[in-house]
N, C-alpha and C positions, 0 to 999 in steps of 0.2 A: 533462574530461567520467569519474566512473566510476559504477557502475554497480553495485551493492552488491545482490547476491538470493542469496536462500535456500531449499531447500527445507526449512525449519522454521516450525512458529508461536510459536516458545517468542520470548520477548520480550527476553530473555537474550542470544540468539545472533542476531535483529533490531533492536530500537529499540537496545539495548543497547548494541550494536554503534555502530550511526551515532552513537548521542547524545556517548562516548566520540570518536569522533575528530572531531565537529565539536566539542566541548568544547577536546580536545588540539589542534587546528588551529585556535584562536583567532579566526576568521573570514577567516582563507583557505580553506577549506571550507565550504563554503554545500550547505542541499537544494535540489534544486531541481525542483516539484513534478511529477510524472508526469500532468498534465492533456491533455496531447493524445491519449491514447486513448482516450478517453469519458471517462463519468460512473461511478463505481463504483453499479452500485446500490441495494446490500445495506446502506450507515452510514447513512442516515432511515430505511431499512425496515425491517428488523430493527427499530431501537426500535418501532417504532407498528406493527409487524404479528407481533413474535414472532421466534423464532429462526432460522427459517427465510425467511423476509422472502417473496416476493411469488413464486406458482410453482413452489417450493421451489428456485430457484436453476434452470432450464429455462428457456427463453424469453426469456433478454431484452434483443435486440432491438438495432436496429442502434445505435452510440452508448452504449452505457450493459455494462460490463465486469462477469461474473459476480465482483466479490469490493466488497471494503469497505476505506475509507479509513484508512490504516493508524494508530498513536496518534501519529505523527510528521507534520504536513502533507505533503501530497503523497506519505507512500508508501500503498503497496498489499498487497493482503492476498489472496493465493485462500483459501478451505478446503473443502473436500470438502463442505461442506454445503451451499455456494452453489449447486456445479456438478459437473463433471465431473474435478477435478483433485484435484491431492495436496495440501497444504499450502507456500504462498510466503510468501516475501512478497521487496518489490524497495523499492530507494530510488535515487534518482538526485540526486549527490553534486557537484557543480563546487566551482573554484577561485572564491572569492571576490574579489569587485570585476569580474567581468568581463562587468558586464548590460551 
């Protein structure tokens, strides 16, 4: 298991690196969606309610994270506009065929 996390919002430092690893490993490495922490509150709300989502990122409530899904399935992106955090990206990668 590998967790790739950065304090950056740059797709070049985040999704591009993870995509490169997954392609270079040809199925030996796969994304392991981070879902057990709760649902990102802002992935759909940003599209429906504008950039700040609901309550500007405050009071997410139990089971909801102050973040959005990344452009790769199961990755998380935390942005300052969603809560009191710096920019963060998280992806979890596991060996292929380990289900």
